[in-house]
C-alpha positions in Angstrom: 16.8 -15.4 0.7 14.1 -13.3 -1.0 11.4 -12.3 1.4 8.3 -10.4 0.3 6.1 -10.5 3.4 6.5 -10.1 7.1 4.3 -9.7 10.2 5.7 -7.2 12.8 4.6 -5.5 16.0 4.9 -1.7 16.3 4.3 0.6 19.2 4.7 4.3 19.5 6.1 5.8 22.7 4.1 6.9 25.7 4.0 10.6 26.5 6.0 11.6 29.6 4.0 12.4 32.8 3.6 15.9 34.0 5.5 16.8 37.1 4.2 17.9 40.6 6.5 20.3 42.3 6.5 23.7 44.1 8.9 26.6 44.2 11.2 26.4 47.1 13.5 29.5 47.1 15.0 31.7 49.7 12.6 34.4 50.8 9.7 32.6 48.9 8.2 30.5 51.7 5.0 29.6 49.9 6.0 29.2 46.2 3.4 28.3 43.7 3.3 25.1 41.5 6.2 24.8 39.0 5.9 21.2 37.7 6.8 21.0 34.0 5.1 19.1 31.2 6.1 15.7 30.0 7.8 15.1 26.6 6.1 13.6 23.6 6.5 9.9 22.9 8.4 8.8 19.8 6.5 8.2 16.5 6.7 5.1 14.4 7.7 6.2 10.9 8.2 4.1 7.8 10.7 5.4 5.3 11.6 4.1 1.8 15.1 2.9 1.3 15.9 2.7 -2.4 18.8 0.3 -1.6 16.5 -2.4 -0.2 14.7 -4.9 -2.4 13.4 -7.5 0.1 11.9 -7.7 3.6 14.5 -10.1 4.9 15.5 -7.9 7.8 12.0 -8.3 9.3 12.5 -12.0 9.7 15.1 -11.3 12.3 13.5 -8.3 14.1 9.7 -8.5 14.5 9.1 -6.0 17.3 9.6 -2.2 17.0 8.9 0.0 20.0 9.6 3.7 20.1 10.9 5.3 23.3 8.7 7.2 25.8 8.8 10.9 26.4 10.7 12.2 29.5 8.8 13.2 32.6 8.5 16.9 33.2 10.8 18.5 35.8 10.9 21.1 38.5 11.0 24.8 37.8 8.7 24.4 34.8 11.2 22.3 32.9 9.7 20.5 30.0 10.6 16.8 29.6 12.5 15.9 26.5 10.6 14.5 23.5 11.6 11.0 22.6 13.3 10.3 19.3 11.1 8.9 16.5 11.7 5.3 15.5 12.5 5.1 11.8 11.8 1.8 10.0 13.2 1.4 6.6 11.4 -0.6 3.9 12.0 -1.2 0.2 10.0 0.7 -2.4 6.7 -1.0 -3.2 6.0 -2.1 0.4 2.3 -2.1 1.4 1.6 -1.7 5.1 -1.6 -3.4 6.2 -3.5 -3.8 9.5 -2.8 -7.5 10.2 -6.3 -8.1 11.8 -8.4 -6.7 9.0 -6.0 -6.8 6.0 -6.9 -3.2 5.2 -4.2 -0.9 3.7 -2.6 1.6 6.1 0.0 3.0 3.6 1.5 2.1 0.3 5.2 3.1 0.2 5.3 3.7 -3.5 5.5 6.6 -6.0 6.0 9.9 -4.1 5.1 8.4 -0.8 8.6 8.0 0.7 7.8 8.7 4.4 4.7 7.9 6.4 4.0 8.3 10.1 2.1 5.1 10.9 1.7 5.5 14.7 2.0 8.8 16.6 3.6 9.0 20.0 1.5 9.9 23.0 1.3 13.6 24.1 3.1 14.6 27.2 1.0 15.3 30.3 0.7 18.8 31.7 2.6 19.6 34.9 0.8 21.0 38.0 1.7 24.5 37.1 -1.4 24.5 34.7 -3.8 23.6 37.5 -3.5 26.5 39.9 -6.8 28.4 40.4 -8.1 31.0 42.8 -9.5 28.2 44.9 -6.8 25.6 44.3 -3.5 27.3 44.8 -1.5 24.2 45.7 -2.5 21.6 43.1 -0.9 18.3 43.9 -2.0 16.8 40.7 -0.3 16.5 37.3 -1.6 15.0 34.1 -0.2 11.6 33.1 1.2 11.2 29.6 -1.0 9.9 26.9 -0.3 6.2 26.0 1.3 5.3 22.6 -0.6 3.2 20.1 0.3 -0.4 19.3 -0.5 -2.5 16.2 0.4 -5.7 14.5 1.0 -4.9 10.8 1.6 -7.0 7.7 4.2 -5.8 5.3 3.8 -7.0 1.7 6.3 -6.2 -1.0 4.6 -5.9 -4.4 7.0 -5.3 -7.3 6.6 -2.1 -9.2 6.7 -2.9 -12.8 4.9 -1.7 -15.9 4.8 -5.1 -17.6 4.4 -8.5 -16.0 5.5 -11.8 -17.7 3.1 -14.5 -16.7 2.9 -18.1 -17.6 3.4 -21.6 -16.4 6.9 -22.8 -15.3 9.5 -23.5 -17.9 7.8 -21.7 -20.8 10.8 -19.3 -21.3 9.9 -16.2 -19.2 13.4 -16.0 -17.6 15.1 -16.4 -21.0 12.8 -13.7 -22.5 13.6 -11.3 -19.6 17.3 -11.8 -19.9 17.2 -11.2 -23.6 15.2 -8.0 -23.6 16.4 -6.3 -20.4 19.3 -5.8 -18.1 18.1 -8.5 -15.7 20.2 -11.6 -15.3 18.0 -14.3 -13.8 19.2 -17.9 -13.3 18.0 -20.0 -16.3 17.8 -23.7 -16.4 15.4 -26.4 -17.6 13.7 -26.7 -14.3 10.3 -28.4 -14.0 9.5 -26.1 -11.1 9.2 -22.4 -11.0 11.6 -19.6 -10.1 10.7 -18.5 -6.6 11.8 -14.8 -6.8 10.2 -12.1 -9.0 12.9 -10.7 -11.3 12.8 -7.1 -12.6 14.6 -5.6 -15.6 14.6 -2.4 -17.6 13.8 -2.6 -21.3 15.7 0.1 -23.3 13.6 1.3 -26.2 16.2 3.8 -27.4 16.2 7.6 -27.3 15.8 7.7 -23.5 12.6 5.6 -23.5 12.3 2.5 -21.3 9.9 0.5 -19.2 10.2 -1.9 -16.3 9.3 -5.6 -16.9 9.0 -8.3 -14.3 9.1 -12.0 -14.5 6.3 -13.0 -12.2 7.0 -16.4 -10.7 5.1 -19.1 -12.6 1.5 -19.6 -11.8 -0.2 -23.0 -11.4 -3.8 -24.1 -11.5 -5.4 -23.3 -8.1 -3.0 -20.4 -7.4 -5.9 -18.1 -6.5 -6.9 -20.5 -3.7 -3.3 -20.4 -2.4 -2.3 -23.8 -3.8 1.5 -24.0 -3.9 2.7 -20.4 -3.4 -0.2 -19.0 -5.3 -1.0 -15.9 -3.2 2.7 -15.1 -2.8 3.0 -15.0 -6.6 -0.3 -13.3 -7.5 0.2 -10.3 -5.3 3.2 -9.3 -7.4 1.0 -8.8 -10.5 -1.3 -6.3 -8.8 0.8 -3.3 -9.8 1.6 -4.3 -13.4 -0.3 -2.4 -16.2 0.2 -4.9 -19.0 0.4 -8.7 -19.0 2.5 -10.7 -21.4 1.3 -14.3 -21.5 4.4 -16.4 -22.3 3.4 -19.8 -23.7 5.3 -22.8 -25.1 3.8 -22.6 -28.7 5.8 -25.7 -29.7 4.4 -27.8 -26.8 7.9 -29.1 -26.1 6.6 -30.6 -22.9 3.2 -31.6 -24.1 1.4 -28.5 -22.8 -1.5 -26.9 -24.7 -0.8 -23.2 -24.9 -4.4 -22.3 -25.4 -5.5 -24.1 -22.3 -2.6 -22.6 -20.4 -3.7 -19.0 -21.2 -7.3 -19.8 -20.2 -6.2 -21.4 -17.0 -4.1 -18.5 -16.0 -6.8 -16.0 -16.8 -9.2 -18.0 -14.7 -6.7 -17.7 -11.8 -6.4 -13.9 -12.4 -10.1 -13.5 -12.4 -10.6 -15.6 -9.2 -7.9 -13.5 -7.4 -9.2 -10.1 -8.6 -11.6 -9.8 -11.5 -10.3 -6.3 -12.3 -7.0 -7.8 -13.4 -8.7 -9.1 -16.6 -9.5 -5.4 -17.5 -5.8 -4.8 -18.1 -4.3 -5.1 -21.6 -2.9 -8.5 -22.5 -0.4 -9.7 -25.1 0.5 -13.3 -26.0 4.1 -14.2 -26.6 4.1 -17.5 -28.5 7.6 -18.7 -27.6 9.8 -21.5 -28.9 8.7 -21.1 -32.5 12.2 -22.3 -33.6 11.1 -25.7 -32.3 7.9 -25.9 -34.5 8.6 -28.2 -37.5 5.1 -29.0 -38.8 3.7 -26.5 -41.3 0.1 -27.8 -41.0 -2.1 -27.0 -38.0 0.3 -24.2 -36.9 -0.1 -23.6 -33.1 0.5 -19.9 -33.7 -2.4 -19.8 -36.1 -4.6 -21.5 -33.6 -3.6 -19.0 -30.9 -4.4 -16.1 -33.2 -7.8 -17.6 -34.2 -8.7 -18.1 -30.6 -7.5 -14.9 -28.9 -7.1 -12.1 -31.4 -10.9 -11.8 -31.9 -10.9 -11.1 -28.1 -8.5 -8.2 -28.6 -5.5 -10.1 -27.4 -2.7 -9.9 -30.1 -0.4 -12.9 -30.6 3.3 -12.4 -31.4 5.4 -15.5 -32.4 8.8 -15.2 -30.8 12.0 -17.1 -29.9 13.4 -15.9 -26.6 16.6 -17.8 -27.3 17.4 -16.3 -30.8 15.5 -13.0 -30.3 13.3 -13.5 -33.3 10.1 -11.5 -33.1 11.0 -9.7 -29.9 11.3 -6.2 -31.5 7.7 -6.4 -32.7 6.5 -7.6 -29.3 8.2 -4.9 -27.3 7.2 -2.2 -29.7 3.6 -3.1 -29.4 3.8 -3.3 -25.6 5.5 0.1 -25.4 2.8 1.6 -27.6 0.2 0.3 -25.2 2.0 1.8 -22.2 2.1 5.2 -24.0 -1.7 5.4 -23.7 -1.8 4.4 -20.0 -1.2 6.5 -16.9 2.6 6.7 -16.3 2.2 6.7 -12.6 2.6 3.4 -10.7 -0.5 1.6 -9.4 -0.9 2.8 -5.8 -3.1 1.1 -3.2 -5.5 3.4 -1.5 -5.6 3.9 2.2 -8.3 1.9 3.8 -7.4 2.0 7.5 -6.9 4.9 9.8 -5.4 4.5 13.3 -7.8 5.9 15.9 -6.4 8.2 18.5 -8.3 9.3 21.6 -7.7 12.9 20.8 -9.2 12.5 17.3 -12.5 11.3 18.7 -12.8 14.6 20.7 -12.1 16.8 17.6 -15.2 18.9 17.0 -17.4 19.1 14.0 -20.7 20.8 13.2 -23.7 19.7 11.1 -26.0 22.5 10.0 -29.0 23.0 7.7 -28.1 26.1 5.7 -31.4 26.2 3.7 -33.9 23.8 2.3 -31.9 21.1 0.4 -28.4 22.2 1.6 -26.5 21.0 4.6 -22.9 21.7 5.7 -20.5 19.6 7.8 -17.4 21.4 9.1 -14.8 21.2 11.8 -11.2 20.0 12.5 -12.2 16.4 12.4 -13.7 16.8 9.0 -10.6 18.6 7.7 -8.4 15.8 9.1 -10.4 13.1 7.4 -10.4 14.9 4.0 -6.7 15.3 4.3 -6.0 11.6 4.1 -8.8 10.2 2.0 -8.8 9.9 -1.8 -12.5 10.3 -2.7 -11.8 9.7 -6.4 -11.2 6.0 -5.8 -13.9 3.4 -5.0 -12.2 2.3 -1.8 -11.5 5.8 -0.7 -15.2 6.8 -1.1 -16.3 3.6 0.7 -13.9 4.7 3.6 -15.5 8.1 3.5 -19.0 6.7 3.8 -18.0 4.6 6.7 -16.5 7.6 8.4 -19.8 9.5 8.1 -21.7 6.6 9.6 -19.3 5.8 12.4 -19.0 9.4 13.6 -22.7 9.9 13.7 -22.8 12.6 11.0 -25.3 10.7 8.9 -27.5 10.4 12.0 -27.3 14.1 12.7 -28.2 14.9 9.0 -31.3 12.6 9.3 -32.3 14.4 12.6 -32.1 17.7 10.7 -34.6 16.3 8.1 -32.3 15.6 5.2 -34.1 14.0 2.2 -32.9 12.0 -0.8 -31.3 14.3 -3.4 -30.4 17.0 -0.9 -26.9 18.4 -1.1 -24.2 18.0 1.6 -21.2 20.3 1.6 -17.9 19.5 3.3 -15.8 22.5 2.5 -14.9 22.2 -1.2 -16.6 18.8 -1.5 -20.3 18.4 -2.3 -22.3 15.3 -2.8 -26.0 14.3 -3.1 -27.5 12.4 -0.2 -29.3 9.1 -0.9 -30.2 6.7 1.9 
């Protein structure tokens, strides 16, 4: 069974406790403390497995807990670090915080390995606590606890082009004709439940990935039927091909079908309508009336909006070459990298909160913010994206940096410098 979402519990390992012990050797009657440090707890690491294409495994195992670090030992022996827990997922898996729905990591593109939860640090043994006034410390540091989280895994197909349309308009037939995919094809009055992917060979080593997105229905954006399950698979596609039954074999109006589906796309995410669209007017071999051509009506309605219409027959292959050539030309002018979902959620660790930073007024109109905590934040935040910058602004507010800048007298239009990054402050 194809599975494209799962809810699982993950927990990194606790750090091992530091050890309390004292040297007990012949001729050393009052040996000093020699308790060793505890080992580090195991991390939770997600890794892309190119051989996987569903999340079915997570329907059987929903709890993943890494092992704890070993306690420190006598004679300054360091406890063993625990092994990391590796969780394999298919490419295209988005990991979200289950409570907020915010993206923790997108396992796509070059991101093949991501530490989602770090294991707790091991505690220090009592050998670290000897002082001139406390020569027999009977205290060792406990290990830091691991972190736990419920996460939602969502598999969003990675395709350049998405075939969208109501059930039974010929998307599966079109996909099988133009690519290496072999979907099941029949005259069903319900939709395929699994997204199918195929590679379209354009010759001379050129190709693109096309996906048959399971058929949409009216109300899909509100979750009617399997609406949300279907719609999430179009979020990565760069070009949409509307496949419509131009012959109205089953009495459907192709113009209304396109309008309805675009309304569902807009309701789900208005930005989807900004992506290029092409209309594949299918089943032209079943059009027998010369007058009032449905293809002509489609062109009159949509081509003024910049949406070209291509009459095709997915069964005979008529018109497919022109359709694919046009889509390939569109793709040549778009970013070749897959659509990646930006990080929106960062797991808080007690140690991160204590990382220092400084806020200084260098001169009138210029302020600097520096420190390990700032470097860490800049390392995982993409400030070129809208969501990344919103995440950055929230960080400045939550950490109290904005408050400190205000206390130093910052005014609208003043410059704030964080290492190589500069921005103008406006309240």
